[in-house]
C-alpha positions in Angstrom: -89.6 -104.4 165.2 -89.0 -102.3 162.1 -85.5 -102.5 160.2 -83.8 -101.2 157.4 -85.0 -103.4 154.3 -83.8 -101.4 151.0 -81.3 -98.1 150.6 -81.3 -96.0 147.4 -78.2 -94.2 146.2 -78.6 -91.3 143.9 -76.1 -91.0 141.0 -75.3 -88.3 138.3 -73.5 -90.9 136.6 -74.8 -94.2 136.9 -71.7 -96.1 135.3 -69.1 -94.2 137.3 -71.4 -94.8 140.5 -72.0 -98.7 139.9 -68.2 -99.0 139.2 -67.4 -97.4 142.0 -69.1 -99.3 144.4 -68.6 -102.7 142.5 -64.6 -102.1 143.1 -64.9 -100.6 146.8 -67.6 -103.1 148.2 -68.4 -105.6 145.7 -71.7 -104.9 145.4 -73.6 -106.4 142.5 -75.8 -104.5 140.3 -78.7 -105.8 138.5 -80.8 -103.5 136.1 -84.5 -103.4 136.5 -86.2 -104.0 133.1 -89.4 -101.8 132.7 -88.8 -98.8 134.6 -89.4 -95.4 133.6 -86.2 -94.7 133.9 -82.4 -96.6 134.3 -82.5 -98.3 137.7 -80.4 -100.9 139.0 -80.7 -103.4 142.3 -77.9 -103.7 144.3 -76.9 -107.0 145.8 -74.8 -107.1 149.1 -73.6 -109.7 151.3 -72.4 -109.5 155.3 -68.9 -109.9 156.3 -69.4 -113.7 156.6 -70.6 -113.6 152.7 -74.2 -114.1 153.7 -76.8 -111.9 151.6 -77.5 -108.7 153.3 -80.0 -105.7 152.9 -80.4 -104.6 149.2 -80.7 -101.5 147.5 -81.0 -99.5 144.3 -79.3 -97.0 142.3 -81.1 -94.8 140.0 -80.4 -91.3 138.6 -80.2 -88.4 141.1 -83.6 -86.4 140.9 -82.7 -83.1 142.7 -78.9 -81.6 143.5 -79.6 -82.3 147.5 -80.7 -85.8 147.0 -78.5 -88.2 149.3 -78.8 -91.9 150.1 -81.9 -93.0 151.7 -82.7 -95.7 154.1 -86.2 -97.3 153.5 -87.3 -98.9 156.9 -89.8 -101.9 156.5 -93.5 -101.5 158.2 -96.2 -103.1 157.8 -98.5 -100.1 156.6 -96.9 -96.8 155.4 -100.4 -94.9 155.9 -100.6 -96.1 159.6 -97.2 -94.5 160.1 -97.2 -91.1 158.4 -99.5 -89.8 160.8 -96.7 -91.1 163.8 -94.3 -89.4 161.9 -96.0 -85.8 162.0 -97.3 -86.4 165.7 -93.6 -87.0 167.0 -92.5 -83.9 164.8 -91.3 -85.2 161.8 -92.0 -84.2 158.2 -93.4 -85.7 155.1 -91.4 -85.0 152.3 -92.9 -87.3 149.8 -96.6 -88.9 150.8 -97.1 -92.7 150.2 -96.3 -93.3 146.7 -96.8 -96.8 144.8 -94.1 -98.3 143.3 -96.1 -100.8 140.7 -95.7 -104.5 141.4 -93.3 -103.9 144.3 -95.1 -102.1 147.2 -95.8 -98.7 148.8 -92.9 -95.9 149.8 -93.0 -92.7 151.5 -90.0 -90.4 152.4 -90.1 -88.3 155.6 -87.5 -86.3 157.8 -86.8 -86.7 161.1 -86.6 -84.5 164.1 -83.0 -83.9 163.6 -83.3 -83.4 159.8 -82.3 -86.8 158.5 -84.4 -88.1 155.6 -85.7 -91.8 155.6 -88.0 -93.6 153.9 -90.8 -96.1 154.7 -91.7 -99.1 152.8 -94.8 -101.2 153.0 -94.1 -104.8 150.5 -97.5 -105.2 148.3 -96.9 -107.3 145.2 -100.4 -105.8 144.0 -99.4 -102.0 144.4 -100.6 -99.8 141.2 
């Protein structure tokens, strides 16, 4: 069954955003070298202290950009037609994240934004 594998938090001020989540939730931020913009991976733990779903934080790309949950699927390309056939919309088509995989951003029938993510270390 597909599940949330990553969340992405946009920030107007990365340092302010990092300080907020570090102090509030104890999240750890790790800089990702080689990205075209500043980007931090986020490490989280569940209530028992075990490693949990991770995320990322980068600069807000648009004024209306919000937190997006990415759902892991075996093939983004296979899921995009399903999104549309069920009444959803494709906001951003399949896009490579070099060395990580592929993602797409969609909108469900209720206007909620979500992402699809396919892991593939060979993505270019």
